PAKEPA-560986 format. One record per residue: residue number from 1; residue in three letters; chain; z, x, y of N, C-alpha, C, O in turn. Coordinates in Angstrom, 3 decimals. Layout:
N
REC  nr rest kette     n_up   n_east  n_north    ca_up  ca_east ca_north     c_up   c_east  c_north     o_up   o_east  o_north
REC NUM  ALA     A        Z        X        Y        Z        X        Y        Z        X        Y        Z        X        Y
...
! end
This chain:
187
REC  nr rest kette     n_up   n_east  n_north    ca_up  ca_east ca_north     c_up   c_east  c_north     o_up   o_east  o_north
REC   1  MET     A  101.570   63.564   82.165  100.433   63.196   81.338   99.887   64.471   80.677   99.733   65.501   81.333
REC   2  ASP     A   99.601   64.390   79.394   99.065   65.567   78.706   97.550   65.666   78.921   96.921   64.760   79.467
REC   3  LYS     A   96.988   66.793   78.475   95.566   67.057   78.704   94.672   65.982   78.087   93.703   65.544   78.707
REC   4  LYS     A   94.996   65.565   76.879   94.155   64.586   76.183   94.109   63.262   76.948   93.039   62.675   77.108
REC   5  GLN     A   95.252   62.798   77.413   95.305   61.537   78.168   94.584   61.666   79.500   93.831   60.776   79.894
REC   6  LEU     A   94.816   62.776   80.195   94.175   62.994   81.483   92.665   63.104   81.314   91.907   62.562   82.118
REC   7  ARG     A   92.232   63.795   80.284   90.796   63.944   80.012   90.150   62.572   79.841   89.094   62.304   80.414
REC   8  LYS     A   90.787   61.704   79.053   90.252   60.353   78.826   90.176   59.575   80.137   89.174   58.916   80.414
REC   9  GLN     A   91.228   59.650   80.938   91.271   58.932   82.215   90.154   59.403   83.160   89.487   58.584   83.794
REC  10  LEU     A   89.957   60.707   83.248   88.948   61.248   84.159   87.527   60.982   83.672   86.632   60.722   84.476
REC  11  ILE     A   87.320   61.046   82.370   85.999   60.718   81.812   85.661   59.260   82.123   84.517   58.941   82.450
REC  12  ASP     A   86.650   58.383   82.022   86.439   56.965   82.350   86.093   56.785   83.826   85.238   55.966   84.161
REC  13  ARG     A   86.744   57.537   84.711   86.442   57.451   86.155   84.991   57.800   86.433   84.309   57.104   87.185
REC  14  VAL     A   84.523   58.878   85.826   83.141   59.308   86.059   82.168   58.315   85.428   81.110   58.039   85.993
REC  15  ARG     A   82.512   57.789   84.287   81.656   56.806   83.607   81.423   55.574   84.492   80.363   54.951   84.432
REC  16  LYS     A   82.411   55.235   85.303   82.314   54.059   86.175   81.459   54.301   87.410   81.099   53.355   88.111
REC  17  MET     A   81.135   55.554   87.680   80.271   55.862   88.825   78.832   55.457   88.509   78.367   55.627   87.382
REC  18  SER     A   78.137   54.923   89.503   76.725   54.577   89.299   75.878   55.848   89.351   76.333   56.888   89.827
REC  19  SER     A   74.667   55.753   88.868   73.743   56.895   88.915   73.508   57.333   90.350   73.465   58.530   90.635
REC  20  SER     A   73.355   56.369   91.261   73.109   56.737   92.659   74.343   57.387   93.288   74.199   58.284   94.119
REC  21  GLU     A   75.545   56.959   92.915   76.759   57.614   93.413   76.811   59.071   92.947   77.130   59.969   93.726
REC  22  LYS     A   76.496   59.292   91.676   76.488   60.663   91.146   75.413   61.500   91.824   75.637   62.668   92.143
REC  23  GLN     A   74.245   60.900   92.045   73.142   61.618   92.677   73.500   61.997   94.118   73.277   63.137   94.526
REC  24  ASN     A   74.045   61.068   94.881   74.431   61.345   96.274   75.541   62.388   96.341   75.509   63.284   97.184
REC  25  ALA     A   76.517   62.268   95.454   77.613   63.246   95.419   77.082   64.627   95.046   77.519   65.628   95.614
REC  26  SER     A   76.152   64.695   94.104   75.560   65.976   93.695   74.830   66.633   94.859   74.929   67.846   95.046
REC  27  LYS     A   74.091   65.837   95.649   73.399   66.377   96.827   74.407   66.952   97.811   74.190   68.029   98.366
REC  28  SER     A   75.504   66.241   98.030   76.538   66.725   98.957   77.178   68.015   98.448   77.470   68.918   99.232
REC  29  ILE     A   77.393   68.100   97.144   77.965   69.316   96.562   76.994   70.486   96.728   77.415   71.603   97.029
REC  30  CYS     A   75.705   70.236   96.534   74.703   71.287   96.746   74.758   71.774   98.198   74.652   72.974   98.454
REC  31  SER     A   74.922   70.857   99.138   75.049   71.244  100.554   76.300   72.078  100.786   76.265   73.078  101.503
REC  32  GLN     A   77.406   71.661  100.176   78.659   72.422  100.316   78.470   73.840   99.763   78.864   74.813  100.405
REC  33  LEU     A   77.875   73.953   98.587   77.664   75.267   97.983   76.756   76.140   98.850   76.933   77.356   98.923
REC  34  SER     A   75.788   75.505   99.504   74.862   76.242  100.364   75.527   76.770  101.627   74.931   77.562  102.356
REC  35  SER     A   76.754   76.339  101.891   77.472   76.817  103.077   78.481   77.920  102.744   79.170   78.425  103.630
REC  36  ILE     A   78.564   78.286  101.478   79.529   79.316  101.052   78.816   80.663  100.985   77.862   80.836  100.226
REC  37  ALA     A   79.285   81.603  101.779   78.630   82.916  101.879   78.499   83.602  100.522   77.464   84.204  100.236
REC  38  SER     A   79.524   83.521   99.688   79.474   84.176   98.373   78.325   83.643   97.525   77.754   84.369   96.712
REC  39  VAL     A   77.992   82.376   97.720   76.901   81.764   96.959   75.558   82.108   97.602   74.617   82.494   96.909
REC  40  THR     A   75.470   81.968   98.919   74.182   82.201   99.585   73.749   83.652   99.505   72.555   83.947   99.563
REC  41  GLN     A   74.712   84.570   99.373   74.371   85.990   99.321   74.337   86.556   97.897   74.034   87.736   97.716
REC  42  ALA     A   74.636   85.750   96.901   74.679   86.225   95.519   73.280   86.540   95.005   72.338   85.777   95.221
REC  43  ASP     A   73.160   87.668   94.325   71.894   88.019   93.670   71.794   87.378   92.295   70.699   87.069   91.826
REC  44  SER     A   72.949   87.176   91.644   72.948   86.586   90.301   74.023   85.505   90.218   75.173   85.710   90.605
REC  45  ILE     A   73.608   84.346   89.699   74.481   83.180   89.646   74.464   82.613   88.233   73.404   82.350   87.664
REC  46  PHE     A   75.655   82.431   87.680   75.816   81.744   86.398   76.127   80.296   86.744   77.094   80.020   87.455
REC  47  THR     A   75.319   79.376   86.251   75.509   77.963   86.535   75.349   77.183   85.235   75.473   77.761   84.155
REC  48  PHE     A   75.083   75.913   85.313   74.955   75.078   84.119   73.899   74.021   84.372   73.657   73.627   85.513
REC  49  LEU     A   73.275   73.566   83.300   72.348   72.442   83.369   73.164   71.190   83.064   73.856   71.137   82.047
REC  50  PRO     A   73.091   70.178   83.939   74.030   69.059   83.859   73.807   68.116   82.681   72.683   67.832   82.268
REC  51  ARG     A   74.924   67.656   82.175   74.918   66.501   81.288   74.947   65.281   82.207   75.115   65.434   83.417
REC  52  THR     A   74.788   64.085   81.666   74.721   62.885   82.510   76.021   62.623   83.272   76.011   61.925   84.287
REC  53  ASP     A   77.135   63.173   82.795   78.419   62.930   83.462   78.875   64.121   84.306   80.052   64.221   84.650
REC  54  GLU     A   77.948   65.025   84.641   78.296   66.214   85.416   77.504   66.276   86.717   76.465   65.633   86.868
REC  55  VAL     A   78.016   67.056   87.633   77.336   67.314   88.897   75.967   67.930   88.602   75.845   68.821   87.762
REC  56  ASP     A   74.951   67.448   89.296   73.583   67.921   89.093   73.226   68.926   90.179   73.027   68.556   91.336
REC  57  LEU     A   73.147   70.190   89.805   72.827   71.268   90.736   71.372   71.722   90.630   71.015   72.772   91.166
REC  58  ARG     A   70.533   70.952   89.950   69.162   71.410   89.690   68.353   71.678   90.961   67.489   72.555   90.952
REC  59  ALA     A   68.606   70.956   92.046   67.878   71.227   93.294   68.186   72.645   93.783   67.282   73.364   94.208
REC  60  LEU     A   69.448   73.044   93.723   69.831   74.396   94.117   69.312   75.436   93.125   68.848   76.507   93.518
REC  61  ILE     A   69.396   75.108   91.845   68.915   76.031   90.811   67.434   76.329   91.024   67.011   77.481   90.930
REC  62  ALA     A   66.646   75.291   91.310   65.206   75.482   91.551   64.989   76.388   92.760   64.122   77.261   92.739
REC  63  LEU     A   65.768   76.182   93.801   65.671   77.033   94.990   65.997   78.481   94.648   65.286   79.395   95.066
REC  64  TRP     A   67.068   78.692   93.889   67.462   80.058   93.511   66.385   80.739   92.671   66.107   81.924   92.850
REC  65  ILE     A   65.785   79.986   91.757   64.703   80.548   90.946   63.527   80.916   91.852   62.947   81.992   91.714
REC  66  ASP     A   63.176   80.015   92.782   62.081   80.291   93.723   62.368   81.511   94.593   61.443   82.223   94.982
REC  67  GLU     A   63.630   81.755   94.898   64.025   82.907   95.702   64.128   84.193   94.875   64.531   85.237   95.388
REC  68  SER     A   63.766   84.110   93.610   63.803   85.249   92.677   65.211   85.788   92.446   65.397   86.981   92.204
REC  69  ARG     A   66.186   84.910   92.524   67.538   85.331   92.163   67.658   85.269   90.647   66.888   84.572   89.984
REC  70  THR     A   68.621   85.995   90.103   68.887   85.921   88.669   69.789   84.709   88.435   70.913   84.649   88.933
REC  71  VAL     A   69.276   83.754   87.674   70.025   82.537   87.368   70.272   82.508   85.869   69.346   82.652   85.070
REC  72  CYS     A   71.533   82.319   85.498   71.920   82.246   84.087   72.574   80.906   83.812   73.199   80.311   84.690
REC  73  VAL     A   72.423   80.443   82.593   73.121   79.254   82.105   73.740   79.601   80.754   73.354   80.589   80.130
REC  74  PRO     A   74.695   78.798   80.301   75.346   79.110   79.030   74.395   79.087   77.836   73.594   78.168   77.669
REC  75  LEU     A   74.511   80.122   77.019   73.939   80.144   75.672   75.150   80.042   74.759   75.976   80.954   74.712
REC  76  VAL     A   75.256   78.938   74.035   76.460   78.655   73.258   76.251   79.007   71.791   75.252   78.625   71.182
REC  77  ASP     A   77.201   79.735   71.240   77.251   79.993   69.800   78.344   79.080   69.260   79.529   79.406   69.335
REC  78  TRP     A   77.946   77.953   68.722   78.892   76.914   68.308   79.779   77.374   67.163   80.954   77.011   67.112
REC  79  GLU     A   79.241   78.166   66.244   80.037   78.613   65.103   81.112   79.613   65.537   82.257   79.528   65.093
REC  80  ALA     A   80.745   80.551   66.397   81.704   81.555   66.876   82.559   81.032   68.022   83.530   81.672   68.425
REC  81  LYS     A   82.189   79.851   68.549   82.899   79.235   69.682   82.919   80.151   70.907   83.944   80.326   71.565
REC  82  THR     A   81.751   80.725   71.185   81.609   81.606   72.346   80.374   81.202   73.137   79.532   80.437   72.665
REC  83  MET     A   80.289   81.726   74.331   79.072   81.551   75.114   78.839   82.809   75.939   79.751   83.594   76.200
REC  84  ARG     A   77.597   82.965   76.334   77.207   84.078   77.195   76.130   83.560   78.125   75.623   82.454   77.936
REC  85  GLY     A   75.778   84.343   79.122   74.763   83.928   80.074   73.372   84.226   79.573   73.089   85.323   79.090
REC  86  GLY     A   72.508   83.238   79.693   71.109   83.409   79.324   70.221   83.168   80.530   70.441   82.226   81.291
REC  87  LEU     A   69.219   84.017   80.707   68.324   83.940   81.853   67.581   82.603   81.880   67.006   82.175   80.879
REC  88  LEU     A   67.605   81.959   83.037   66.888   80.709   83.253   65.792   80.984   84.273   66.080   81.330   85.419
REC  89  THR     A   64.537   80.831   83.861   63.423   81.116   84.762   62.646   79.866   85.155   61.762   79.924   86.010
REC  90  SER     A   62.975   78.728   84.529   62.255   77.494   84.818   63.116   76.288   84.446   63.896   76.327   83.495
REC  91  LEU     A   62.952   75.214   85.227   63.607   73.944   84.902   62.647   72.993   84.200   63.000   71.849   83.913
REC  92  ASP     A   61.447   73.457   83.926   60.455   72.657   83.214   61.024   72.268   81.848   61.549   73.115   81.126
REC  93  GLN     A   60.921   71.005   81.504   61.480   70.521   80.240   60.886   71.231   79.023   61.538   71.322   77.983
REC  94  ASN     A   59.654   71.733   79.142   59.039   72.477   78.040   59.696   73.835   77.828   59.552   74.437   76.763
REC  95  ALA     A   60.418   74.321   78.841   61.075   75.629   78.750   62.518   75.507   78.275   63.206   76.513   78.104
REC  96  LEU     A   62.979   74.262   78.062   64.374   74.014   77.695   64.472   73.348   76.329   63.537   72.696   75.865
REC  97  VAL     A   65.615   73.528   75.705   65.898   72.869   74.436   67.298   72.271   74.528   68.206   72.875   75.099
REC  98  GLU     A   67.462   71.077   73.958   68.778   70.441   73.961   69.533   70.844   72.703   69.013   70.747   71.591
REC  99  THR     A   70.772   71.300   72.898   71.613   71.698   71.766   72.680   70.627   71.562   72.511   69.484   71.988
REC 100  ARG     A   73.757   70.994   70.922   74.840   70.033   70.674   75.395   69.449   71.965   75.379   70.091   73.016
REC 101  HIS     A   75.884   68.229   71.864   76.579   67.548   72.962   75.729   67.398   74.217   76.270   67.294   75.318
REC 102  GLY     A   74.399   67.386   74.068   73.512   67.177   75.202   73.382   68.366   76.132   72.914   68.217   77.260
REC 103  ILE     A   73.787   69.541   75.682   73.706   70.744   76.515   72.311   71.343   76.390   71.798   71.531   75.287
REC 104  GLN     A   71.700   71.642   77.544   70.372   72.251   77.560   70.489   73.756   77.745   71.346   74.254   78.475
REC 105  GLU     A   69.600   74.459   77.060   69.513   75.919   77.151   68.044   76.290   77.279   67.174   75.496   76.919
REC 106  PRO     A   67.753   77.483   77.784   66.361   77.952   77.773   65.885   78.130   76.325   66.636   78.607   75.475
REC 107  LYS     A   64.642   77.748   76.054   64.079   77.960   74.715   64.036   79.444   74.386   64.424   79.866   73.297
REC 108  ALA     A   63.561   80.225   75.341   63.504   81.683   75.159   64.882   82.245   75.499   65.315   82.205   76.651
REC 109  LYS     A   65.556   82.763   74.490   66.915   83.283   74.677   66.857   84.721   75.176   66.466   85.631   74.446
REC 110  HIS     A   67.252   84.910   76.433   67.326   86.243   77.023   68.736   86.432   77.569   68.972   86.206   78.756
REC 111  PRO     A   69.679   86.845   76.718   71.051   87.038   77.202   71.119   88.183   78.211   70.402   89.178   78.110
REC 112  LEU     A   71.992   88.005   79.171   72.198   89.022   80.197   73.621   89.543   80.118   74.528   88.808   79.729
REC 113  PRO     A   73.828   90.794   80.481   75.198   91.325   80.491   76.026   90.601   81.551   75.562   90.383   82.670
REC 114  SER     A   77.226   90.241   81.197   78.055   89.463   82.118   78.540   90.263   83.310   78.997   89.676   84.291
REC 115  ASP     A   78.456   91.582   83.258   78.914   92.359   84.406   77.928   92.329   85.567   78.205   92.897   86.623
REC 116  CYS     A   76.785   91.678   85.388   75.814   91.584   86.482   75.976   90.304   87.305   75.235   90.097   88.266
REC 117  LEU     A   76.927   89.449   86.948   77.084   88.160   87.622   77.908   88.280   88.896   78.970   88.903   88.906
REC 118  ASP     A   77.410   87.680   89.967   78.128   87.667   91.239   78.992   86.416   91.396   80.117   86.490   91.889
REC 119  VAL     A   78.461   85.272   90.976   79.137   83.983   91.133   78.990   83.202   89.837   77.940   83.235   89.197
REC 120  VAL     A   80.063   82.492   89.453   80.020   81.604   88.294   80.382   80.199   88.769   81.437   79.997   89.369
REC 121  LEU     A   79.504   79.229   88.500   79.753   77.827   88.823   80.141   77.123   87.535   79.442   77.222   86.526
REC 122  VAL     A   81.257   76.414   87.577   81.859   75.873   86.362   82.008   74.356   86.460   82.580   73.849   87.425
REC 123  PRO     A   81.490   73.622   85.454   81.755   72.185   85.411   83.129   71.955   84.793   83.745   72.882   84.268
REC 124  GLY     A   83.594   70.740   84.859   84.858   70.410   84.218   85.060   68.914   84.205   84.326   68.161   84.845
REC 125  VAL     A   86.066   68.499   83.466   86.429   67.081   83.431   87.311   66.765   84.633   87.240   65.673   85.196
REC 126  GLY     A   88.156   67.745   85.026   89.034   67.550   86.165   89.463   68.875   86.765   89.430   69.915   86.108
REC 127  PHE     A   89.865   68.818   88.023   90.333   69.994   88.751   91.486   69.586   89.649   91.662   68.406   89.951
REC 128  ASP     A   92.278   70.580   90.077   93.268   70.317   91.118   93.010   71.257   92.290   92.168   72.151   92.204
REC 129  SER     A   93.736   71.050   93.378   93.466   71.799   94.608   93.898   73.257   94.546   93.592   74.030   95.454
REC 130  THR     A   94.609   73.646   93.481   95.037   75.042   93.360   94.138   75.839   92.406   94.452   76.979   92.063
REC 131  GLY     A   93.027   75.241   91.982   92.095   75.949   91.107   92.299   75.671   89.630   91.651   76.294   88.789
REC 132  GLY     A   93.181   74.756   89.307   93.364   74.367   87.909   92.160   73.582   87.421   91.593   72.782   88.164
REC 133  ARG     A   91.768   73.807   86.173   90.596   73.155   85.583   90.943   72.560   84.233   91.607   73.186   83.407
REC 134  LEU     A   90.478   71.330   84.027   90.576   70.677   82.730   89.165   70.569   82.179   88.325   69.864   82.739
REC 135  GLY     A   88.906   71.266   81.081   87.588   71.230   80.461   87.512   70.152   79.396   88.328   69.230   79.367
REC 136  ARG     A   86.536   70.275   78.532   86.336   69.274   77.476   87.200   69.535   76.242   87.243   68.718   75.322
REC 137  GLY     A   87.885   70.674   76.230   88.815   70.941   75.145   88.367   71.996   74.150   89.109   72.323   73.224
REC 138  GLY     A   87.160   72.538   74.322   86.671   73.548   73.388   87.060   74.971   73.749   87.030   75.858   72.896
REC 139  GLY     A   87.422   75.197   74.994   87.840   76.532   75.431   86.712   77.513   75.702   86.972   78.698   75.909
REC 140  PHE     A   85.456   77.049   75.707   84.322   77.951   75.880   84.369   78.679   77.228   84.237   79.901   77.282
REC 141  TYR     A   84.558   77.925   78.309   84.608   78.558   79.635   85.839   79.443   79.780   85.752   80.518   80.373
REC 142  ASP     A   86.979   79.019   79.253   88.192   79.844   79.356   87.991   81.193   78.666   88.370   82.228   79.215
REC 143  ARG     A   87.399   81.194   77.470   87.151   82.461   76.773   86.125   83.308   77.524   86.282   84.523   77.636
REC 144  PHE     A   85.077   82.664   78.037   84.047   83.378   78.785   84.647   84.023   80.041   84.428   85.205   80.302
REC 145  LEU     A   85.396   83.247   80.804   85.973   83.752   82.054   87.074   84.775   81.820   87.294   85.645   82.664
REC 146  ALA     A   87.772   84.688   80.687   88.834   85.660   80.392   88.262   87.076   80.262   88.945   88.059   80.550
REC 147  ASN     A   87.008   87.168   79.827   86.358   88.471   79.648   85.488   88.851   80.836   84.819   89.884   80.818
REC 148  LEU     A   85.497   88.025   81.855   84.614   88.227   83.005   85.319   87.719   84.245   85.693   86.548   84.312
REC 149  ARG     A   85.499   88.568   85.204   86.054   88.100   86.465   85.141   88.557   87.586   85.365   89.607   88.188
REC 150  PRO     A   84.104   87.765   87.869   83.243   88.109   88.995   84.000   87.870   90.304   85.125   87.371   90.300
REC 151  PRO     A   83.367   88.231   91.419   84.051   88.059   92.693   84.518   86.622   92.938   85.566   86.414   93.549
REC 152  ILE     A   83.757   85.631   92.471   84.163   84.249   92.743   83.754   83.339   91.592   82.644   83.436   91.067
REC 153  VAL     A   84.671   82.453   91.211   84.434   81.435   90.183   84.698   80.088   90.850   85.808   79.816   91.308
REC 154  ILE     A   83.668   79.254   90.899   83.758   77.990   91.631   83.619   76.815   90.673   82.627   76.702   89.953
REC 155  GLY     A   84.615   75.948   90.673   84.531   74.690   89.949   83.788   73.687   90.807   83.978   73.653   92.022
REC 156  VAL     A   82.945   72.871   90.195   82.233   71.825   90.932   82.508   70.483   90.276   82.453   70.352   89.053
REC 157  CYS     A   82.810   69.472   91.116   83.143   68.166   90.550   83.010   67.056   91.587   82.925   67.306   92.790
REC 158  PHE     A   82.996   65.850   91.096   83.022   64.667   91.940   84.447   64.464   92.452   85.398   64.965   91.853
REC 159  GLU     A   84.597   63.732   93.559   85.936   63.438   94.101   86.810   62.764   93.037   88.019   62.987   92.977
REC 160  GLU     A   86.181   61.944   92.207   86.905   61.192   91.168   87.560   62.112   90.142   88.405   61.666   89.365
REC 161  GLN     A   87.186   63.367   90.129   87.703   64.314   89.138   88.839   65.190   89.679   89.353   66.050   88.962
REC 162  ILE     A   89.228   64.978   90.928   90.331   65.740   91.510   91.642   65.010   91.219   91.768   63.809   91.457
REC 163  VAL     A   92.601   65.754   90.705   93.933   65.207   90.431   94.977   66.092   91.106   94.678   67.207   91.533
REC 164  GLU     A   96.188   65.589   91.195   97.243   66.356   91.860   97.542   67.652   91.111   97.617   68.724   91.711
REC 165  VAL     A   97.713   67.541   89.779   98.024   68.726   88.976   97.313   68.636   87.629   97.407   67.629   86.927
REC 166  VAL     A   96.602   69.706   87.284   96.011   69.826   85.955   97.018   70.562   85.083   97.446   71.659   85.442
REC 167  PRO     A   97.415   69.978   83.928   98.314   70.711   83.026   97.642   72.001   82.568   96.458   72.004   82.232
REC 168  ARG     A   98.398   73.095   82.557   97.810   74.392   82.206   98.567   75.058   81.068   99.788   74.961   80.946
REC 169  ASP     A   97.788   75.731   80.248   98.318   76.585   79.194   98.063   78.026   79.616   97.251   78.267   80.510
REC 170  PRO     A   98.738   78.989   78.994   98.565   80.394   79.398   97.123   80.890   79.353   96.747   81.750   80.150
REC 171  HIS     A   96.307   80.366   78.437   94.922   80.835   78.315   93.968   80.192   79.324   92.827   80.636   79.453
REC 172  ASP     A   94.410   79.166   80.034   93.534   78.464   80.975   93.216   79.344   82.186   94.113   79.930   82.793
REC 173  GLN     A   91.950   79.428   82.522   91.491   80.253   83.634   91.446   79.434   84.921   91.085   78.257   84.908
REC 174  SER     A   91.814   80.066   86.022   91.804   79.397   87.324   90.489   79.631   88.044   89.797   80.621   87.806
REC 175  MET     A   90.160   78.705   88.923   88.989   78.815   89.766   89.389   79.491   91.079   90.516   79.329   91.545
REC 176  SER     A   88.476   80.237   91.663   88.697   80.799   92.997   88.656   79.679   94.032   89.371   79.714   95.033
REC 177  ALA     A   87.805   78.684   93.772   87.643   77.535   94.665   87.109   76.365   93.845   86.570   76.546   92.753
REC 178  VAL     A   87.269   75.169   94.391   86.710   73.963   93.784   85.921   73.247   94.873   86.434   73.015   95.968
REC 179  VAL     A   84.668   72.898   94.572   83.806   72.236   95.534   83.575   70.790   95.106   83.185   70.515   93.971
REC 180  THR     A   83.826   69.873   96.041   83.575   68.451   95.849   82.535   68.031   96.895   82.113   68.862   97.699
REC 181  PRO     A   82.120   66.781   96.902   81.159   66.357   97.927   81.674   66.514   99.366   80.881   66.665  100.295
REC 182  THR     A   82.992   66.477   99.547   83.541   66.509  100.910   84.440   67.695  101.207   84.843   67.873  102.357
REC 183  ASN     A   84.771   68.512  100.219   85.733   69.597  100.426   85.383   70.871   99.678   84.678   70.852   98.668
REC 184  VAL     A   85.891   71.972  100.198   85.931   73.235   99.465   87.418   73.568   99.378   88.043   73.952  100.367
REC 185  LEU     A   87.966   73.415   98.185   89.398   73.645   97.960   89.562   75.059   97.436   89.009   75.404   96.391
REC 186  VAL     A   90.316   75.879   98.152   90.497   77.265   97.770   91.798   77.400   96.987   92.868   77.040   97.476
REC 187  GLY     A   91.692   77.929   95.752   92.835   78.019   94.845   93.897   79.009   95.275   94.906   79.169   94.588
! end
């Protein structure tokens, strides 16, 4: 199966999940992440603000902000097809702005140098147990990760998004680990 077909199949799987299933799975993923030493000891974490079809890590993000950790989320330059980390200091809706494709960013743009990141949490459409990732097809995370290799890059997803093998191209970046509600799969 090629990437386009697999992407459609996995998007359909997640679409069939109820809101409560996604919410419960997201809580379990937050618990799994809280048990990983690299995450619990990280001073700076690059994460993402969820779209409706993605794992919701906002409970953990709020905790990290309260703990005065440096939390970054993607600042996307749609024309240049790049992204960088932008400081996130609040989850208050007044502090956020929605950009293309339902992606939220901080209103106040404070980009941070990528060499300060300890952990990167990555969403995706699908993952495999060896760290393969299928994104949405824009290549934003692959380009970002190609220029940045922090100690650990963790994919986060629902069980429904795990497949036996994700088709890979030479530019596709691998995850150090993939976290689901029930497993931590090390690539």
